[in-house]
N, C-alpha and C positions, 0 to 999 in steps of 0.2 A: 511542531505543528505540521500536520500532514496535508497533503495536497487536496485530499477529499474534504477535509474540514474547511479548507480555504475556499473551495468551490461551492460546496453545498451548505456550509454553516453548521451550527450546533444541532439543529433540529433533526437532521438525517443521521446523526451519530448514534442515537438511541436505537434506531432500527437495525443498524449493522453491528451491534455489540456481539450478537451470537456468531455472526460470520467472522468478525475480528478475533474472537476468542478461539474459534475453531482453527483459523489460519495461524494464530500465534502458537498454538500447541504443536502444529505440524512443522512450522518453519523455524522455531527457536533451536531445535537440535541440529537442523541442517543449515547450510549457507556458509558463505565465505566470511561475511562481515557480521559484526555484532552491533550494528547500527539499526535504528528504527526505519521502517519503510516510509517513503514519501507519501504514499497513497493511504495505506491502512494503519501505519504506525506500529506494527508488530516488529519484533527483532528477528534476526536471522536472515538477512538479505543476501542475495546472490550477485546482483549487478550494481555498478556505480555508473550513473549517467547524469550529466549536467550538474555535477556537484552534489547529487542526492543519491541515496541508496534505495534500491528497489528489489522486490521479489519478482521473479520471472512472470508469475501469474498477474501481478499488479501492473507490470510493464505492458503486457498484452492488453489488459483492460483499458489502460489509459490511452494506448494507441487507437483502440476502437472508438473510445469516446471522442478523441481529437479528430478522428476521421469523420465522425458524424457532425462535427461543428463546421466543417468546410461546406 
């Protein structure tokens, strides 16, 4: 279960299928870990933070989202 799915629910997932598929192709060959990303769910993550694996791009997105919540 990704963080994006947890926050936005099932409805938003259909809109981001193209973005996830594009990112999955680019990140699956690269990355340190073979774990799914906490935000997008694609494999090939580069960072581990708070017990979850993240792409660098997804980590930046989540920080910007969190900044806007304050």
